[in-house]
N, CA, C and O atoms as CSV, one atom per row, in Angstrom:
chain,resi,resn,atom,element,x,y,z
A,1,VAL,N,N,70.442,180.093,113.657
A,1,VAL,CA,C,70.736,179.635,114.866
A,1,VAL,C,C,72.199,179.533,115.052
A,1,VAL,O,O,72.448,179.812,116.225
A,2,ARG,N,N,73.360,179.228,114.334
A,2,ARG,CA,C,74.740,179.152,114.409
A,2,ARG,C,C,75.050,180.490,114.511
A,2,ARG,O,O,75.716,180.817,115.493
A,3,THR,N,N,74.663,181.491,113.584
A,3,THR,CA,C,75.097,182.839,113.540
A,3,THR,C,C,74.904,183.253,114.526
A,3,THR,O,O,75.927,183.656,115.079
A,4,LYS,N,N,73.361,183.446,115.474
A,4,LYS,CA,C,73.104,183.902,116.636
A,4,LYS,C,C,74.079,183.416,117.770
A,4,LYS,O,O,74.451,184.157,118.681
A,5,ALA,N,N,74.478,182.027,117.623
A,5,ALA,CA,C,75.083,181.418,118.666
A,5,ALA,C,C,76.598,181.931,118.736
A,5,ALA,O,O,77.209,181.920,119.805
A,6,GLU,N,N,77.276,182.460,117.328
A,6,GLU,CA,C,78.321,182.677,117.232
A,6,GLU,C,C,78.384,184.002,118.010
A,6,GLU,O,O,79.236,184.320,118.839
A,7,ALA,N,N,77.518,184.585,117.668
A,7,ALA,CA,C,77.409,186.253,118.128
A,7,ALA,C,C,77.548,186.362,119.467
A,7,ALA,O,O,78.219,187.212,120.053
A,8,ALA,N,N,76.682,185.191,120.114
A,8,ALA,CA,C,76.374,185.178,121.842
A,8,ALA,C,C,77.801,184.996,122.281
A,8,ALA,O,O,78.418,185.668,123.108
A,9,ILE,N,N,78.289,183.775,121.449
A,9,ILE,CA,C,79.750,183.726,121.993
A,9,ILE,C,C,81.045,184.652,121.749
A,9,ILE,O,O,82.123,184.300,122.227
A,10,GLY,N,N,80.948,185.638,121.126
A,10,GLY,CA,C,81.404,186.791,120.483
A,10,GLY,C,C,81.518,188.002,121.775
A,10,GLY,O,O,82.477,188.732,122.026
A,11,ALA,N,N,80.155,187.915,122.485
A,11,ALA,CA,C,79.901,188.596,123.575
A,11,ALA,C,C,79.966,188.208,124.587
A,11,ALA,O,O,79.396,188.805,125.501
A,12,GLY,N,N,80.506,187.344,124.755
A,12,GLY,CA,C,81.088,186.828,126.026
A,12,GLY,C,C,80.001,185.615,126.559
A,12,GLY,O,O,80.456,184.782,127.344
A,13,LEU,N,N,78.575,185.511,126.140
A,13,LEU,CA,C,77.566,185.066,126.539
A,13,LEU,C,C,77.854,183.120,126.115
A,13,LEU,O,O,78.583,182.716,125.209
A,14,LYS,N,N,77.128,182.338,126.973
A,14,LYS,CA,C,76.698,181.167,126.722
A,14,LYS,C,C,75.886,181.237,125.837
A,14,LYS,O,O,74.985,182.023,126.133
A,15,PRO,N,N,75.739,180.652,124.599
A,15,PRO,CA,C,74.226,180.122,123.859
A,15,PRO,C,C,73.760,179.266,124.310
A,15,PRO,O,O,74.608,178.535,124.821
A,16,ILE,N,N,72.698,178.889,124.423
A,16,ILE,CA,C,71.328,177.893,124.424
A,16,ILE,C,C,71.170,177.275,123.127
A,16,ILE,O,O,70.618,178.053,122.349
A,17,ILE,N,N,71.309,176.729,122.877
A,17,ILE,CA,C,70.906,175.938,121.403
A,17,ILE,C,C,69.647,174.640,121.698
A,17,ILE,O,O,69.843,173.512,122.152
A,18,CYS,N,N,68.179,175.346,121.206
A,18,CYS,CA,C,67.395,174.285,121.217
A,18,CYS,C,C,67.260,173.826,120.047
A,18,CYS,O,O,67.428,174.404,118.973
A,19,VAL,N,N,66.752,172.092,120.399
A,19,VAL,CA,C,66.551,171.376,118.980
A,19,VAL,C,C,65.289,170.384,119.268
A,19,VAL,O,O,65.121,170.013,120.430
A,20,GLY,N,N,64.520,170.004,118.391
A,20,GLY,CA,C,63.462,168.978,118.866
A,20,GLY,C,C,62.646,169.093,117.509
A,20,GLY,O,O,62.405,170.129,116.888
A,21,GLU,N,N,62.368,168.115,117.269
A,21,GLU,CA,C,61.299,167.277,116.051
A,21,GLU,C,C,59.824,167.746,116.384
A,21,GLU,O,O,59.623,168.076,117.553
A,22,THR,N,N,58.961,167.801,115.651
A,22,THR,CA,C,57.878,167.802,114.923
A,22,THR,C,C,56.831,166.065,115.544
A,22,THR,O,O,57.373,164.969,115.689
A,23,GLU,N,N,55.606,166.303,115.740
A,23,GLU,CA,C,55.023,165.155,116.001
A,23,GLU,C,C,55.307,164.393,115.052
A,23,GLU,O,O,55.902,163.347,115.314
A,24,ALA,N,N,54.948,164.719,113.650
A,24,ALA,CA,C,55.049,163.662,112.401
A,24,ALA,C,C,56.389,163.547,112.144
A,24,ALA,O,O,56.751,162.550,111.518
A,25,GLN,N,N,57.319,164.469,112.543
A,25,GLN,CA,C,59.091,163.492,112.074
A,25,GLN,C,C,59.150,162.880,113.213
A,25,GLN,O,O,60.217,162.266,113.188
A,26,ARG,N,N,58.560,162.665,114.318
A,26,ARG,CA,C,58.569,161.886,115.440
A,26,ARG,C,C,57.996,160.505,115.153
A,26,ARG,O,O,58.550,159.407,115.188
A,27,ASP,N,N,56.829,160.820,114.879
A,27,ASP,CA,C,56.055,159.551,114.085
A,27,ASP,C,C,56.526,158.817,112.650
A,27,ASP,O,O,56.037,157.825,112.108
A,28,ALA,N,N,57.294,159.394,112.362
A,28,ALA,CA,C,57.719,158.838,111.349
A,28,ALA,C,C,58.895,158.221,111.208
A,28,ALA,O,O,59.336,157.679,110.195
A,29,GLY,N,N,59.644,158.379,112.814
A,29,GLY,CA,C,60.961,157.816,112.637
A,29,GLY,C,C,61.788,158.615,112.503
A,29,GLY,O,O,62.911,158.138,112.666
A,30,GLU,N,N,61.768,159.698,112.262
A,30,GLU,CA,C,62.835,160.681,111.704
A,30,GLU,C,C,63.386,161.616,112.795
A,30,GLU,O,O,63.838,162.735,112.552
A,31,ALA,N,N,63.300,161.000,114.155
A,31,ALA,CA,C,63.284,162.058,115.369
A,31,ALA,C,C,64.963,162.235,115.144
A,31,ALA,O,O,65.499,163.312,114.886
A,32,GLU,N,N,65.668,160.941,115.298
A,32,GLU,CA,C,67.709,161.344,115.417
A,32,GLU,C,C,67.633,162.194,114.151
A,32,GLU,O,O,67.715,163.412,114.306
A,33,ALA,N,N,67.470,161.656,112.790
A,33,ALA,CA,C,68.172,162.513,111.924
A,33,ALA,C,C,67.635,164.125,111.829
A,33,ALA,O,O,68.426,164.938,111.350
A,34,VAL,N,N,66.536,164.511,112.200
A,34,VAL,CA,C,66.164,165.320,112.271
A,34,VAL,C,C,66.764,166.226,113.506
A,34,VAL,O,O,66.932,167.424,113.276
A,35,VAL,N,N,67.038,165.798,114.580
A,35,VAL,CA,C,67.868,166.642,115.452
A,35,VAL,C,C,69.405,166.328,115.355
A,35,VAL,O,O,70.102,166.969,116.143
A,36,GLY,N,N,69.996,165.518,114.586
A,36,GLY,CA,C,71.189,165.604,114.089
A,36,GLY,C,C,71.640,166.539,113.151
A,36,GLY,O,O,72.774,166.983,112.971
A,37,ALA,N,N,70.371,166.820,112.463
A,37,ALA,CA,C,70.478,167.713,111.222
A,37,ALA,C,C,70.799,169.365,112.200
A,37,ALA,O,O,71.770,170.120,112.238
A,38,GLN,N,N,69.609,169.375,112.795
A,38,GLN,CA,C,69.710,170.751,113.622
A,38,GLN,C,C,70.811,170.900,114.208
A,38,GLN,O,O,71.359,171.985,114.015
A,39,LEU,N,N,71.590,169.794,115.204
A,39,LEU,CA,C,72.798,170.090,115.730
A,39,LEU,C,C,74.100,170.867,114.788
A,39,LEU,O,O,74.821,171.852,114.945
A,40,ALA,N,N,73.918,169.768,113.713
A,40,ALA,CA,C,75.189,169.905,112.804
A,40,ALA,C,C,74.953,171.050,112.303
A,40,ALA,O,O,76.051,171.594,112.185
A,41,ALA,N,N,73.767,172.051,111.768
A,41,ALA,CA,C,73.574,173.204,111.499
A,41,ALA,C,C,73.655,173.889,112.267
A,41,ALA,O,O,73.535,175.061,111.911
A,42,SER,N,N,73.915,173.618,113.843
A,42,SER,CA,C,73.301,175.148,114.867
A,42,SER,C,C,74.617,175.074,115.734
A,42,SER,O,O,74.850,176.093,116.385
A,43,ILE,N,N,75.225,174.370,115.810
A,43,ILE,CA,C,76.428,174.429,116.485
A,43,ILE,C,C,77.834,175.106,116.025
A,43,ILE,O,O,78.380,174.689,115.003
A,44,PRO,N,N,78.296,175.940,116.633
A,44,PRO,CA,C,79.337,176.670,116.151
A,44,PRO,C,C,80.999,175.914,116.487
A,44,PRO,O,O,81.518,175.384,117.469
A,45,ASP,N,N,81.476,176.257,114.905
A,45,ASP,CA,C,82.955,175.307,114.749
A,45,ASP,C,C,83.390,175.824,116.496
A,45,ASP,O,O,83.709,174.865,117.200
A,46,ALA,N,N,83.420,177.151,117.167
A,46,ALA,CA,C,84.217,177.651,117.909
A,46,ALA,C,C,83.235,176.797,119.652
A,46,ALA,O,O,83.623,176.922,120.814
A,47,ALA,N,N,82.282,176.207,119.280
A,47,ALA,CA,C,81.695,175.516,120.425
A,47,ALA,C,C,82.885,174.919,121.510
A,47,ALA,O,O,83.010,174.836,122.731
A,48,GLY,N,N,83.621,174.583,120.379
A,48,GLY,CA,C,84.884,173.246,121.167
A,48,GLY,C,C,85.308,174.120,122.660
A,48,GLY,O,O,85.484,173.649,123.784
A,49,GLN,N,N,85.387,175.460,122.225
A,49,GLN,CA,C,86.250,176.222,123.246
A,49,GLN,C,C,85.245,176.877,123.982
A,49,GLN,O,O,85.760,177.168,125.062
A,50,HIS,N,N,84.244,177.205,123.958
A,50,HIS,CA,C,83.240,177.713,124.818
A,50,HIS,C,C,82.503,176.630,125.216
A,50,HIS,O,O,82.588,175.466,124.824
A,51,GLU,N,N,81.709,177.159,126.102
A,51,GLU,CA,C,80.400,176.683,126.583
A,51,GLU,C,C,79.341,176.735,126.001
A,51,GLU,O,O,78.849,177.841,125.783
A,52,VAL,N,N,78.795,175.752,125.651
A,52,VAL,CA,C,77.220,175.969,124.648
A,52,VAL,C,C,76.525,175.098,125.346
A,52,VAL,O,O,77.098,174.020,125.509
A,53,VAL,N,N,75.253,175.232,125.912
A,53,VAL,CA,C,74.276,174.446,125.987
A,53,VAL,C,C,73.307,174.037,124.826
A,53,VAL,O,O,73.150,174.687,123.792
A,54,VAL,N,N,72.551,172.624,125.214
A,54,VAL,CA,C,71.769,172.455,124.237
A,54,VAL,C,C,70.787,171.919,124.731
A,54,VAL,O,O,71.106,171.017,125.505
A,55,ALA,N,N,69.394,172.123,124.595
A,55,ALA,CA,C,68.582,171.645,124.876
A,55,ALA,C,C,67.291,170.997,123.959
A,55,ALA,O,O,66.793,171.376,122.899
A,56,TYR,N,N,67.041,170.069,124.682
A,56,TYR,CA,C,65.955,169.192,123.469
A,56,TYR,C,C,64.976,169.733,123.943
A,56,TYR,O,O,64.988,170.013,125.142
A,57,GLU,N,N,63.786,170.050,123.091
A,57,GLU,CA,C,62.763,170.662,123.014
A,57,GLU,C,C,61.944,170.411,121.609
A,57,GLU,O,O,61.833,171.082,120.583
A,58,PRO,N,N,61.489,169.300,121.974
A,58,PRO,CA,C,60.386,168.713,120.984
A,58,PRO,C,C,59.503,169.955,120.636
A,58,PRO,O,O,59.507,170.940,121.374
A,59,VAL,N,N,58.790,169.899,119.568
A,59,VAL,CA,C,57.868,170.468,119.169
A,59,VAL,C,C,56.290,170.289,119.721
A,59,VAL,O,O,55.354,170.957,120.159
A,60,TRP,N,N,56.787,168.469,119.277
A,60,TRP,CA,C,55.084,168.264,119.898
A,60,TRP,C,C,55.103,168.122,121.552
A,60,TRP,O,O,54.156,167.406,121.879
A,61,ALA,N,N,55.602,168.411,122.306
A,61,ALA,CA,C,55.524,168.548,123.726
A,61,ALA,C,C,55.370,169.963,124.103
A,61,ALA,O,O,55.064,170.311,125.243
A,62,ILE,N,N,55.624,170.901,122.969
A,62,ILE,CA,C,55.039,172.561,123.766
A,62,ILE,C,C,54.061,172.651,123.977
A,62,ILE,O,O,53.324,172.336,123.042
A,63,GLY,N,N,53.487,173.039,125.055
A,63,GLY,CA,C,51.974,173.250,125.250
A,63,GLY,C,C,50.899,172.091,125.195
A,63,GLY,O,O,49.726,172.261,125.530
A,64,THR,N,N,51.425,170.886,124.735
A,64,THR,CA,C,50.379,169.951,124.829
A,64,THR,C,C,50.052,169.056,126.006
A,64,THR,O,O,49.014,168.395,125.988
A,65,GLY,N,N,51.081,168.996,127.259
A,65,GLY,CA,C,51.238,168.545,128.439
A,65,GLY,C,C,51.858,167.421,128.355
A,65,GLY,O,O,52.185,166.883,129.412
A,66,ARG,N,N,52.205,166.728,126.989
A,66,ARG,CA,C,53.315,165.636,126.787
A,66,ARG,C,C,54.506,165.890,126.984
A,66,ARG,O,O,55.030,166.910,126.536
A,67,THR,N,N,55.195,164.923,127.756
A,67,THR,CA,C,56.566,165.017,128.278
A,67,THR,C,C,57.268,163.962,127.925
A,67,THR,O,O,56.904,162.806,128.144
A,68,PRO,N,N,58.676,164.396,127.165
A,68,PRO,CA,C,59.263,163.348,126.541
A,68,PRO,C,C,59.884,162.328,127.546
A,68,PRO,O,O,59.834,162.681,128.724
A,69,THR,N,N,60.260,161.544,127.371
A,69,THR,CA,C,60.229,159.927,128.137
A,69,THR,C,C,62.136,160.061,128.048
A,69,THR,O,O,62.821,160.522,127.135
A,70,LEU,N,N,62.582,159.435,129.428
A,70,LEU,CA,C,64.238,159.402,129.489
A,70,LEU,C,C,64.621,158.781,128.076
A,70,LEU,O,O,65.564,159.292,127.472
A,71,GLU,N,N,64.001,157.801,127.565
A,71,GLU,CA,C,64.307,157.333,126.482
A,71,GLU,C,C,64.137,157.957,125.139
A,71,GLU,O,O,64.789,157.537,124.183
A,72,ASP,N,N,63.203,159.041,125.011
A,72,ASP,CA,C,63.144,159.732,124.002
A,72,ASP,C,C,64.315,160.863,124.147
A,72,ASP,O,O,64.739,161.343,123.096
A,73,ILE,N,N,64.845,161.301,125.343
A,73,ILE,CA,C,65.709,162.426,125.456
A,73,ILE,C,C,67.270,161.598,125.470
A,73,ILE,O,O,68.312,162.247,125.558
């Protein structure tokens, strides 16, 4: 993801980096750690000089009809 975001920045685009945990990770209380690790591994070092969008899209909410609450986000 980091490499693709760097390529997007290099091409003059604004990358959108999606992060989110599975239902099992959420239920185990690991959501913050999982998303934090995803962010650390995905955001390019050059992101401070460019606009990067981060989208929280938990796997457990995709196609299930469940929506994250404001507290989740």
